[in-house]
C-alpha positions as CSV (number, residue, x, y, z in Angstrom):
1,X,87.8,112.6,85.4
2,X,91.0,113.0,83.5
3,X,91.8,112.0,79.9
4,X,95.2,110.3,79.6
5,X,97.0,108.5,76.8
6,X,98.9,105.2,77.2
7,X,101.0,103.3,74.8
8,X,99.9,99.6,74.5
9,X,100.9,96.9,72.1
10,X,98.4,96.8,69.3
11,X,97.6,93.1,69.8
12,X,97.0,93.6,73.5
13,X,94.7,96.5,72.8
14,X,92.7,94.6,70.2
15,X,92.3,91.6,72.4
16,X,91.3,93.6,75.5
17,X,88.9,95.8,73.4
18,X,87.2,92.7,72.0
19,X,87.0,91.1,75.5
20,X,85.3,94.3,76.9
21,X,83.0,94.5,73.9
22,X,81.9,90.9,74.2
23,X,81.3,91.2,77.9
24,X,79.6,94.6,77.8
25,X,82.1,96.3,80.0
26,X,83.9,99.6,79.8
27,X,87.6,99.4,78.9
28,X,88.3,102.6,80.8
29,X,86.5,101.4,83.9
30,X,88.5,98.2,83.9
31,X,91.8,100.1,83.7
32,X,90.6,102.4,86.5
33,X,89.8,99.4,88.7
34,X,93.2,97.8,87.9
35,X,95.1,101.0,88.8
36,X,93.1,101.4,92.1
37,X,93.9,97.8,93.0
38,X,97.6,98.4,92.4
39,X,97.5,101.3,94.8
40,X,95.7,99.6,97.7
41,X,97.7,99.5,100.9
42,X,96.9,95.8,101.3
43,X,96.2,94.4,97.9
44,X,93.9,91.5,97.6
45,X,95.7,88.3,96.7
46,X,94.0,85.3,95.1
47,X,94.0,82.1,97.1
48,X,95.5,80.3,94.1
49,X,98.5,82.6,94.1
50,X,99.0,82.0,97.8
51,X,99.0,78.2,97.3
52,X,101.5,78.5,94.5
53,X,103.7,80.7,96.7
54,X,103.6,78.3,99.6
55,X,104.6,75.4,97.3
56,X,107.5,77.4,96.0
57,X,108.6,78.2,99.6
58,X,108.5,74.5,100.4
59,X,110.5,73.6,97.3
60,X,114.0,72.1,97.2
61,X,116.7,74.6,97.1
62,X,120.5,74.4,96.8
63,X,122.2,75.9,99.9
64,X,124.8,78.2,98.5
65,X,126.1,79.8,101.7
66,X,127.8,83.2,101.6
67,X,129.3,85.0,98.6
68,X,132.6,83.3,99.0
69,X,131.0,79.9,99.0
70,X,129.1,80.9,95.9
71,X,132.3,82.1,94.1
72,X,134.1,78.8,95.0
73,X,131.3,76.7,93.7
74,X,130.2,78.6,90.6
75,X,133.2,80.8,89.5
């Protein structure tokens, strides 16, 4: 195990520290789990996020065209 120092906003630290204390969990272990999840080759994505992403993909978009069309329209 390695001891490292990170800079956090004071309010963030206080809230997370309180959360961990109330739930009887180790703050260090939660950070370790988070970092490992970020490094996974195929990170797990929540179904809720996938639903939101699909809704965004199906949204109404303005067709801009190429860069020249964009410049004509918005320049």
